[in-house]
C-alpha positions as CSV (number, residue, x, y, z in Angstrom):
1,M,20.4,4.0,4.4
2,N,21.2,2.6,1.0
3,S,19.0,2.8,-2.0
4,S,17.9,-0.8,-1.9
5,T,16.6,-0.5,1.6
6,L,14.9,2.8,0.6
7,S,13.1,1.2,-2.3
8,Y,12.2,-1.8,-0.2
9,A,10.6,0.4,2.4
10,G,8.9,2.5,-0.3
11,Y,7.6,-0.7,-2.0
12,H,6.0,-1.9,1.3
13,F,4.6,1.6,2.0
14,L,3.0,1.7,-1.5
15,K,1.6,-1.8,-1.0
16,K,0.0,-0.8,2.3
17,K,-1.5,2.3,0.7
18,I,-2.9,0.4,-2.3
19,A,-4.2,-2.3,0.0
20,G,-6.0,0.3,2.1
21,K,-7.5,1.9,-1.0
22,I,-8.7,-1.5,-2.3
23,R,-10.1,-2.4,1.2
24,K,-12.0,0.9,1.3
25,H,-13.3,0.4,-2.3
26,K,-14.5,-3.1,-1.5
27,S,-16.3,-2.1,1.7
28,S,-18.0,0.8,-0.1
29,L,-19.1,-1.7,-2.8
30,H,-20.7,-4.0,-0.3
31,D,-22.7,-1.2,1.3
């Protein structure tokens, strides 16, 4: 695996993590 593929995968992993945090935060705000 080259570094560009690694950073691409890491970028999407971070995006998913951040999106999950935001979704949790938004749902807790609505409660």
